[in-house]
Structure formats: C-alpha cells, structure tokens
C-alpha positions in Angstrom: -10.5 -12.9 36.7 -12.2 -14.7 33.8 -9.0 -14.6 31.8 -7.0 -16.1 34.6 -9.6 -18.9 35.0 -9.4 -19.5 31.3 -5.6 -20.1 31.6 -6.1 -22.5 34.4 -9.0 -24.3 32.7 -6.8 -24.9 29.7 -4.0 -26.1 32.0 -6.3 -28.5 33.8 -7.7 -29.9 30.5 -4.6 -30.2 28.4 -1.4 -29.8 30.3 -1.5 -31.2 33.8 -4.0 -34.2 33.9 -1.3 -36.9 33.2 1.0 -35.4 35.8 -1.8 -35.3 38.4 -2.6 -39.0 37.5 1.0 -40.0 38.0 1.2 -38.2 41.3 -2.0 -39.8 42.6 -0.9 -43.2 41.5 2.4 -42.7 43.4 0.6 -41.9 46.5 -2.0 -44.7 46.1 0.7 -47.4 45.7 2.7 -46.2 48.7 1.2 -48.8 51.1 2.7 -51.4 48.8 6.1 -49.8 48.9 6.4 -48.4 52.4 4.6 -48.9 55.7 1.9 -46.3 56.3 0.1 -47.8 59.3 0.6 -47.1 63.0 3.7 -45.0 62.4 5.2 -42.8 65.0 6.2 -39.2 64.2 9.7 -40.0 63.0 8.6 -42.8 60.6 5.7 -40.6 59.3 8.1 -37.8 58.6 10.2 -40.3 56.5 7.2 -41.4 54.5 6.3 -37.8 53.8 9.7 -36.4 53.1 11.2 -39.3 51.2 8.2 -40.4 49.3 5.2 -38.1 49.2 7.3 -35.0 48.5 8.4 -36.4 45.2 5.2 -35.3 43.6 6.5 -31.8 43.7 9.0 -32.9 41.0 6.1 -34.3 38.9 3.8 -31.3 39.2 5.8 -28.1 39.0 8.3 -28.4 36.1 5.6 -29.0 33.4 4.4 -25.4 33.9 6.5 -24.5 30.8 5.6 -27.6 28.8 3.0 -26.1 26.4 5.5 -23.5 25.2 7.8 -26.2 24.0 5.7 -25.8 20.9 7.2 -22.5 19.4 3.8 -21.6 17.8 2.2 -21.7 21.2 5.1 -19.8 22.7 4.7 -17.0 20.2 1.0 -16.9 20.8 1.5 -16.6 24.6 4.0 -13.7 24.2 2.4 -11.7 21.4 -1.3 -12.2 21.6 -2.6 -13.6 24.8 -1.1 -11.7 27.8 2.2 -11.3 29.6 4.0 -14.7 29.6 4.8 -14.3 33.3 1.1 -14.0 34.2 0.3 -17.2 32.3 3.1 -19.1 34.1 2.2 -17.8 37.5 -1.5 -18.7 37.1 -0.4 -22.3 36.1 2.0 -22.4 39.1 -0.6 -21.4 41.6 -3.1 -23.9 40.2 -0.5 -26.7 40.3 0.5 -25.8 43.9 -3.2 -26.0 44.9 -3.4 -29.4 43.3 -0.2 -30.4 45.1 -1.5 -29.3 48.4 -4.8 -31.1 47.9 -3.0 -34.4 47.1 -0.8 -34.0 50.1 -3.8 -33.2 52.3 -5.5 -36.4 51.1 -2.4 -38.4 51.7 -2.0 -37.0 55.2 -5.7 -37.9 55.8 -4.9 -41.4 54.8 -2.0 -41.5 57.3 -4.3 -40.3 60.0 -6.9 -42.9 59.1 -4.2 -45.5 59.4 -3.5 -44.3 63.0 -0.2 -42.7 62.4 0.7 -40.2 65.2 2.3 -36.9 64.1 1.8 -33.2 64.3 -0.5 -32.8 61.3 -0.2 -29.1 60.5 3.5 -29.0 61.1 4.2 -32.0 58.9 1.8 -30.7 56.2 3.6 -27.4 55.9 7.0 -28.9 56.1 6.3 -31.5 53.4 4.7 -28.8 51.2 7.8 -26.7 51.6 10.0 -29.6 50.4 7.6 -30.2 47.5 7.9 -26.6 46.4 11.7 -26.7 46.7 12.1 -29.9 44.7 9.6 -28.7 42.1 11.1 -25.2 42.0 14.5 -26.7 41.4 13.1 -28.6 38.4 11.3 -25.5 37.2 14.5 -23.4 37.4 16.4 -26.1 35.6 13.8 -26.3 32.9 13.8 -22.5 32.6 17.6 -22.5 32.0 17.8 -25.5 29.7 14.5 -25.4 27.9 14.4 -29.2 28.4 11.9 -31.0 30.6 14.0 -34.0 31.1 16.7 -31.9 32.7 14.0 -30.2 34.7 13.2 -33.7 36.2 16.8 -34.9 36.5 18.2 -32.1 38.5 15.9 -32.4 41.5 16.1 -36.2 41.3 19.9 -35.9 41.4 19.6 -33.6 44.4 17.2 -36.1 46.1 19.7 -39.0 45.6 22.6 -36.9 46.9 20.5 -36.0 50.0 19.9 -39.7 50.6 23.6 -40.5 50.2 24.8 -38.7 53.3 23.8 -35.2 52.1 22.9 -33.8 55.5 26.6 -33.0 56.2 26.9 -31.0 52.9 23.4 -29.7 52.3 23.0 -28.3 55.8 20.1 -25.9 55.8 18.9 -27.3 52.5 18.7 -30.9 53.7 15.3 -32.0 52.6 14.7 -34.8 55.2 15.2 -32.8 58.4 11.8 -33.5 60.0 12.7 -37.2 60.4 15.6 -36.0 62.6 13.4 -33.7 64.6 14.5 -30.4 63.0 12.1 -28.1 61.3 14.1 -24.9 60.6 15.4 -26.4 57.3 11.9 -26.2 55.9 11.9 -22.4 56.2 15.1 -22.3 54.2 13.6 -24.7 51.6 10.5 -22.6 51.3 12.6 -19.4 50.8 14.8 -21.1 48.2 11.6 -22.4 46.4 10.3 -18.9 46.0 13.6 -17.7 44.6 13.9 -20.7 42.3 10.4 -20.4 40.9 10.7 -16.6 40.4 14.1 -17.0 38.7 12.8 -19.9 36.5 9.8 -17.8 35.3 12.1 -14.8 34.7 14.5 -16.9 32.7 11.7 -18.5 30.7 10.2 -15.1 29.9 13.6 -14.0 28.5 13.7 -17.0 26.3 11.3 -16.1 23.5 12.8 -18.2 20.8 
C-alpha cells in the first residue's frame, strides 16, 4: 500500500496540480459565464453536462504525461513496478479529485437554491466526465500526444452540441437535460473500455 501511496503522492505533487487548478478555476468562474442560481432540473442538467463535465477532459488525459520523458518511461517500466499499476493508481487518484470537485460544484448549486435530484445528477455527470476523459486518455494512448488527447474529446463535445443527438444516440452526452438517464449507463461502460484500452495501448508503447 505504501508504494501505491508513493505513486499518488508524486502525482499530486508534480503531475496534476496545474490541471486541478485549471479545473477549479473553470468551476469557480461558471457563475460569470452561465446562470447557476434558482435553476430548475433541466437547466441544472445543462450546467452540469455542458460545463462542469468538461473538467473530465482536463484531469484524465494527463495520466500519461510524466512518461512523455523517455527516461522516466524507462524507469517506470524497468525499475519501479508494472506500468499499468502506476497508471491505474494515477487514474483512481484523478477520478477521486474529479468527484470531489464535482461534489463541491453540486454543493454550490444546492446553496444557490437549484432544484434537482442530487444523487442522480452527480452520478450522471461523473459518468460523462469519465467518458470524455476516457476518450482523451485513449486518444493519448494511441497517439502519444497530449494535444490530441485533448482535441478528440473536445471535437466530440462540439459535434454533440451541433445536433449530435440524432447520430450519437446512446452516447449522446447531454441526455439528462432532455429527461433521459439511460445514456449515462452507456457512457460509463464506454469510459471503462476506453480507459482500459488506453492503458493497455500505452503499456505496449515502451519506446
């Protein structure tokens, strides 16, 4: 257990702080960009799905960032422990941070007297975060390029806004605003597959 905590401690100290700061700032400035007071369920879902969920794109893809340095990558694979374990510990840590930020944001919405099913919207938004972040992680695993890891989920997000419900169907990310929740189950399943595949692909890329 100590070795796992050491991985996460290094992640918290060197890898993820800037991304957490960016995510927190995104959520903090939301009152200036979108209305977050006295919202009904539909408008609250829009705020969560179309704005708050974007921090998944910020927090998950950087899991592979330290190994962009080939010397660190060689150390991870040859001396430290199995590369997949390192990545999975970072992923779990980043997901916990993601859930904590989302929880604080939902608390702010509740404080601003928004009316919505708290548990349902928390889980649904987290599923979307994991999907968007997993899409970025998978893209980074294939390309070995963090910029692509960001651009692919952003492109998906833009496509969804531009009438994507008709084409994305069960993978439409903004379904809660329309009163449908089943898409979130599909997004969560896809997130697990994307993250697993991204880690597997990255572990195969040792040079």
